[in-house]
C-alpha positions in Angstrom: 167.1 -52.2 17.6 164.3 -50.4 19.4 162.1 -50.8 16.3 162.7 -54.6 16.3 161.8 -54.9 20.0 158.6 -52.9 19.4 157.7 -55.0 16.4 158.3 -58.2 18.4 156.0 -56.9 21.2 153.3 -56.0 18.7 153.5 -59.4 17.0 153.5 -61.2 20.4 150.4 -59.2 21.4 148.6 -60.1 18.2 149.4 -63.8 18.6 148.3 -63.7 22.2 145.0 -62.0 21.2 144.4 -64.5 18.4 145.0 -67.5 20.7 142.6 -66.0 23.3 140.0 -65.5 20.5 140.5 -69.1 19.4 140.1 -70.4 23.0 136.9 -68.4 23.4 135.6 -69.7 20.1 136.2 -73.3 21.2 134.4 -72.7 24.5 131.5 -71.1 22.6 131.2 -74.0 20.3 131.1 -76.4 23.3 128.4 -74.2 24.9 126.3 -74.3 21.7 126.6 -78.1 21.5 125.6 -78.5 25.2 122.7 -76.1 24.8 121.4 -77.9 21.7 121.9 -81.3 23.3 119.9 -80.3 26.4 117.2 -78.9 24.1 117.0 -82.2 22.1 117.0 -84.3 25.3 114.1 -82.2 26.8 112.1 -82.2 23.6 112.8 -85.9 22.9 111.8 -87.1 26.4 108.7 -85.0 26.4 107.6 -86.5 23.0 108.6 -90.0 23.9 106.8 -89.9 27.2 103.6 -89.0 25.4 104.0 -91.9 22.9 105.4 -94.7 25.1 103.6 -95.0 28.4 106.5 -96.6 30.3 108.9 -93.6 30.1 108.5 -91.4 33.1 107.6 -87.8 32.5 109.6 -85.0 34.0 107.8 -82.3 35.9 107.5 -79.5 33.5 107.5 -75.8 34.3 103.9 -74.8 33.6 103.2 -71.2 32.6 99.8 -72.0 31.3 97.4 -71.1 34.0 94.3 -72.8 32.6 96.0 -76.1 31.8 94.5 -76.5 28.3 97.8 -76.4 26.5 100.5 -78.0 28.8 102.6 -79.1 25.8 102.7 -75.5 24.6 104.3 -74.3 27.8 106.8 -77.2 27.8 107.9 -76.5 24.3 108.0 -72.8 24.8 110.3 -72.9 27.8 112.9 -75.0 26.1 112.6 -73.1 22.8 113.0 -69.7 24.6 116.2 -71.1 26.3 117.6 -72.4 23.0 117.0 -69.2 21.0 118.0 -66.9 23.9 121.3 -68.7 24.6 122.1 -68.9 20.9 121.5 -65.2 20.4 123.5 -64.2 23.5 126.5 -66.3 22.4 126.3 -65.0 18.8 126.2 -61.4 20.0 129.1 -62.0 22.2 131.0 -63.6 19.3 130.3 -60.5 17.1 131.8 -58.2 19.8 134.8 -60.5 20.3 135.5 -60.5 16.5 135.3 -56.7 16.5 137.6 -56.5 19.5 135.4 -54.3 21.7 135.7 -53.8 25.4 132.9 -53.7 28.0 133.8 -51.5 31.0 137.5 -52.4 30.5 136.9 -56.1 30.0 138.0 -57.5 26.7 135.2 -59.1 24.6 137.0 -62.5 24.5 136.7 -62.8 28.3 133.0 -61.8 28.1 132.4 -64.5 25.4 134.1 -67.1 27.6 132.0 -66.0 30.7 128.8 -66.1 28.7 129.6 -69.5 27.3 130.3 -70.9 30.7 127.1 -69.4 32.1 125.1 -70.9 29.3 126.6 -74.3 29.9 125.8 -73.9 33.6 122.2 -73.0 32.8 121.9 -76.0 30.5 123.1 -78.3 33.4 120.5 -76.6 35.7 117.7 -77.2 33.3 118.8 -80.7 32.6 119.0 -81.4 36.3 115.4 -80.1 36.7 114.1 -82.3 33.9 115.7 -85.7 35.0 113.0 -87.6 36.9 113.8 -89.5 40.1 117.6 -89.2 39.9 118.7 -87.1 42.9 122.4 -88.0 42.7 122.7 -87.1 39.1 120.8 -83.8 39.7 123.0 -82.9 42.6 126.1 -83.6 40.5 124.8 -81.4 37.6 124.0 -78.6 40.1 127.5 -78.8 41.5 129.1 -78.7 38.1 126.9 -75.7 37.2 128.0 -73.9 40.3 131.7 -74.5 39.5 131.1 -73.2 35.9 129.5 -70.0 37.3 132.6 -69.4 39.5 134.8 -70.0 36.5 132.8 -67.5 34.5 133.2 -64.9 37.3 136.9 -65.7 37.4 137.1 -65.1 33.6 135.5 -61.7 34.0 137.9 -60.8 36.8 140.9 -61.9 34.7 139.6 -59.8 31.9 139.3 -56.8 34.1 142.7 -57.0 35.9 145.0 -56.1 33.0 143.4 -52.6 32.9 144.8 -51.9 36.3 148.0 -53.9 36.1 149.4 -52.1 33.1 152.4 -49.9 33.9 151.6 -46.2 33.9 153.7 -44.0 31.7 
């Protein structure tokens, strides 16, 4: 009887772990779609505003001090964000599939937190690039702040079971 109870607990833990991994994978896929969509929007608006004179240009972040290559800095900032966000999410996915822990936090919760933070950063960048739309920008910033708090909550939830386990 004790063996059956132990086996049921083990199976329940395995199902719970797989469902959490599935949830983190769904959130990661949503984050990748949002990051790629924001990259496409930024690149598309920059290209269209150069071709069609009626489309307003966003105020780009200019890292080029001499100003000879402003398009290079616009393309570089969005490419760095796209590649960096994708790499961070894929590294988190690798750790989640291996089942590693970071300072007592399960890798699934770290993947969820990283995904939410990447979505929040995408909304921040999108809000910076939308010209003359203060209301939309404020809404995007508010959603980004909520997502950051959800990411912190995910890390706290991932950290709590370490201290809530019964000793013995």
